[in-house]
C-alpha positions in Angstrom: 142.5 134.5 65.9 139.4 133.0 64.4 138.8 130.1 66.9 138.7 129.9 70.6 141.6 127.9 72.1 141.0 125.7 75.1 144.2 125.0 77.0 144.3 122.2 79.6 146.7 119.7 81.3 144.9 116.4 80.8 143.8 116.1 84.4 140.3 114.9 85.4 139.2 118.5 86.1 140.5 119.7 82.7 139.0 116.7 80.8 135.6 117.3 82.4 135.7 121.0 81.5 136.7 120.1 77.9 133.7 117.7 77.6 131.3 120.4 79.0 132.8 123.1 76.8 132.4 120.9 73.6 128.8 120.4 74.5 128.3 124.2 74.5 130.5 125.3 71.7 130.7 123.8 68.2 133.9 121.7 68.2 134.9 123.3 64.8 135.0 126.7 66.6 137.5 125.7 69.3 141.0 124.3 69.2 141.9 121.9 72.1 145.4 122.1 73.4 146.3 119.4 75.9 149.7 120.2 77.5 150.1 116.5 78.6 150.3 115.8 74.9 152.0 119.0 73.5 154.1 121.2 75.8 155.4 123.2 72.8 152.2 125.3 73.1 153.0 126.6 76.6 154.7 129.8 75.3 151.6 130.6 73.3 149.4 130.2 76.3 151.6 132.4 78.4 151.7 135.0 75.7 147.9 135.0 75.6 147.7 135.6 79.4 146.8 132.1 80.6 147.7 131.7 84.2 146.0 128.4 85.1 144.3 125.6 83.3 141.7 124.8 82.2 141.4 128.1 80.3 139.6 129.3 77.2 141.1 132.1 75.1 138.4 133.7 73.0 138.8 134.9 69.4 139.1 138.5 70.7 141.9 137.6 73.2 139.9 137.3 76.4 141.2 134.6 78.8 138.5 132.8 80.7 140.0 130.7 83.5 137.7 127.8 84.3 137.4 125.7 87.5 141.1 126.0 88.6 142.9 122.7 87.9 146.6 123.8 88.0 148.7 126.9 87.6 150.7 127.2 84.4 153.9 127.1 86.5 152.9 123.7 87.8 152.2 122.5 84.3 155.6 123.7 83.2 157.1 121.7 86.0 
C-alpha cells in the first residue's frame, strides 16, 4: 500500500474528521472511502483491521481509529 486510506460512513463526525485530515495530509497521499457511497469496500476495511469509523489505515498497515463515529458492524447494518 503506498497511500493511506481513510474510511468513513458519511456522518457529520466522519466528514469533520475527513476535512481535518485533508488539512494535515496531502490529499494525493490519502484515499477517501465513504461507505455511504461505496459499501463494496467494507471487506477491505475489515481485512485491514478497521473496527470503527472514522479510521485511517497507514501505508504500513497501522489502523488509527479517530473520534469514534460508528462501529463497522453498525455501518454494515
